[in-house]
N, C-alpha and C positions, 0 to 999 in steps of 0.2 A: 736584449737578450735578459732576462731574469734567473735569478739563482735564488736557492733557500736553503738553509743550513737549518735542520729541523731541532737538531740537541745538541749545539757547539761547546756548554760550557766543560764539559766532561774533557774535550780534547783542546779546549783554549780556554781554562779558567782566567785569563786576563794576562798571560806572560809571552803569548804569540800573537801573533797578525793574520788579519783573514783580508788581508791586501790582496796576497796573490788570489783569490777568487773575485774580487772588485774588479780587478783588471779585467775581468771577462765581461760584465756587465753591471747591472743594478745585483747587489747581494742582499736580504734580509738573512740577521741571524738570529736564531731562538735558542735561549740557554736549553730549554725544553720544551716537549711536546708532550703532554699526558693527559689532553681530552679525549684519548679514543679518533677514530677512524674520521669523525664528524671534524674537527680540530686538524686532524692532518691534511684532509681535502681543503679546509678553507685556508689554509695557510701556505699551498703549494699551488693553488688556483693562478693559473695563468705563468706558471714557470714553467722552465724547457728543461733546468737540470736542478736535483734535488740532490743533497746530500743527509744522510743517517749515519748515526753510530746505533744506538738502539730502537730509535722510534720504527714501529714495524711498517713496512711498504705492502700493505695485503693487495689482493687480486680488488679488492671493492676500493680500494684507494686508487688504484691506477685504471680502471675500468672508468671512475669521475674526474679524471685529469686527462685530458684531451692532449692538454699543451705539452704534457711531460715527453721528453727525449731523451734523458740519461739518468741515470742513478748511480750516485757513488754511494761507498760504503767506507765510515771513517774507522775501520777497522779490518781486519783478515778475515775474520767470520761473516758470512752476510746470510745466515739463514734467517735473519730477521726481514729478508726481503721476498716476495713471491717472486723466485727468479722464471717461473715457467709462465705464468700471467707477464710479466716483462718481456718476454722472448717472444711471445705472442702478438706483442704489439711491435717489436722490433726495438726495444728499447735495450740498451747493453746497461748490464749491472756491475760493476766495476768495484775491487776492494783494495786494499795496501795491505803487500804482502811483505813480511820479514823487514818491518820496522822496528819490531822490539824485540830482537833476538838474545841480544845480549843483556837487556835489564831483565827480560821474564825469564834466562836461564837465571843470574845473577839472583833474582829474585827467588826462585826455587831453592836454592844454595840457602837463601837467606832461612826462610822458615825451616830446612834442616837444622842450620845452625844453633837457630833460636830453640830450637825442642832440645839440640844436644849440648848446648853451652850455655844455656839461658842468660844471655847476657841481659835482654831486657829486666829479665827479675830479679837480677843480682844486681842491678843499676837502681830497682826501686825500692830495695832492701837497704843500699846505701844512703840515697836520700831520705830515706823513713827512720835511719840513726842507727840501725841495727848492727854498722861496722863502728861507729863509735862508739857503741855501748858494749864493743866486743871485747872479752878477755883475750882474744886470738887474734892473731894478724890478718890472719884467713878465716873464711868461713863459708860454706854453701847452703843453697834453699833449696836446693833438689840434687839429686845424682849426675852427674856430669858424664858425658859419653865421649869415648874418642873416636873419630869416625876412619882412620889411617888403620887399614887392613881390613873393613868391613865392605860387604858387598852391596852396591846399587843395583838396583833391576829399573831400569827405563824402558816404558811401554810407550812406545811412538819415537821413533828415531830420525825424525826429520831435523829441521836445521836448529830447533830449542833444545831438542831431545839430545842431539849431538854435543849442542854446547855445556849441556848441564853434565854429559858424560867426559867434557874434555875437563871440567873445574874438578870434577870428582875423582878421576883420574889424577891430576895434580895433587890431589890433599891425599894421595894415597891408598884410592880404593878400587877393588873390583870391579868391573864395568859390564853388567848384561844388559842387552837390547831385545827388545821385540818389536817385530816391524814387519809388513807386510813388503816390504823391499829392503834388500840388503845391497849396502853401497860400500864402496872399496873405501872413502872416507869415514864411515862407519866401523868397518873392520879394523881401522889403523887404533880405533877410541878403545871398543868394547867385542865382547863376542856375542853373536846372534844366538838367539836360544827358542824353544817353544816357550809358550806363556805358562805351563804348568812348571817347565823347568824354573824359569825364573821368580813366579811365585814363591818356590821352596826353597832357593837357595839364598836369595836377597833378603840382606838385613834391613833396606829403605826398598821402599817400591815408590817411583817418582813419575806421575802421567805426564805425558806430552805427547798425546794423540790426538785427532779431530773427534770432534760429538758425530757419529753415525749412527744409523739403527743399529750397525754392526758393535758398535763399541759402547752403546747406553748403557749406563750401571754396569761397565766391565767388572768395577769393582763390586762383588756383591757376596750374600750369606755364602755361594758355592767358592768363589774365589777366595775370600777371604781365608776361609778353611785352611787352603793348600796353603797360607802364608805360613812362614816361622812365627812361634810364638814368639811376642815382645817384639813384632817387625814394627817400623815406623812407616807411615804413609804420607806423601804429599801430591799434592793438586794444586797447579796454576791453571790448568789447561782448562776444562769445562764443568761448571757442577754435575752435570747430568751424564760424566763419567760415575758417578758414585750412587751407588744406594745409601743414602745416609742414614736412613733407619739402622740398616747393617752395619755400617763403618761407627754408628754411634754405640750400637749393643758392643759390637768388637772391642772398643776403647772403654767400655764398662766394665766387660770382663777380663780385661789383660790381653786378650787376644793380640790386639794391636798397644804396644808401649804409646804410642802417639800419634796425632797427624797434623800437618800445617797445611791448612788449606786456604786458596786467595780467592776462590772460586765457589759458588752454591748452586743449586739447583734453580732456586727464584732469588733473583737479586733487585732491591733490597730483601732480606729473609722475612719471611713469617716469622713472630715470635716463637710458633711453638717447633721452628724447625729443630730436628733432634739433634744436629751439631752445635749448637747454641749450647745445649746444656750437656754436653757430654762431658769428661773429665780427659784432662792431659788432649786438647784439643785446640791448637793455634787458628784463629781464624782472622783474617784480613779483608777488607773492602774492595777487592778486585782492584788492583794497583799494580798488579808487576807491569804491566805496560806503561804506566804514566809517567816515568821519567822525562823530564823535559826534552832532555836529548829525544828520545823514542817519538814523543809527541812530534818535534818538530820535523823529524823524518818522514812521520804519518802524514803531516800538514802539506810538505815537499812532494810526496809520493801522490796525494790525492789533488793536489794542484794540476802536476805531471798527466795524470790522468785525463783532466778536463780539457788541459792542453791538447793532447793526444785525441781525443775524440771531436773536438771542432776543428781538428785538422786531418778530419776524416781516416784517422790510424789510432782507433782505439786500442789501449794496451789494458793488462790487468783484468780483462772481461771473464766473467766467471759462467756466464750464461750461454755462450756461443753466438751471442748475434753481433 
């Protein structure tokens, strides 16, 4: 059995082990596969099992890979794979759900706290000598914001959204939620409301919904116009949830006080991405998921998925095969 991992570096930059896959057969691990479909096809030639994180597995790749029997995605999102083409060939596509719920929720709050408390900016000021040269025992480099008593609106109230709501509630925030599915465990954390109500009443809007046609650019010029003046926007879900030009304009005008994003529409970003040049915008490089503990869980799930497939009981299948 031949196994190929097309882009293993982000999952395992050297602090984890691929031995779980090697136990199933010959395993080839590539840090990155960036040469397009031709390179992908060449690398998986003869492989029955292929794992990918962000390397596209297109219809053309599947059609040129006659030995392929299984595709595993080293992530929760699986839009990188043509799942229909795989289903037509009887190839199951699996993902790794819920491996980074805690880390992703923690990171959303970290973005919010950086905006409100500016720990990083104050640390930089101290190390630049500004405290040592100050006449006062305390100084600030920017206005600070207290979150207790503020309202956070969470769009998408699944596992991650509810985890964010739990943390926000513990900080004394009022929690509003908008989701197509209302659950008792969600009602224990916050109040389900229509989207327009959430936008109008929230001091902070945090995005945790999946990226589907119905949610693409859910934050746009129209929805921004429905938000409170001076609201804060947090997005560590998917970059495509934002109309980035509209968000940049809202930051420039002051409609939004600040934004914190860990995801962009194109990653890595193009130099002309409008958010790179917008004021009061904290941007980090898609690392909400990347705590070692989360990556270790992802590795375990991915190995278990392969074991289940080989045992004839596929699990976490996303394309119905």
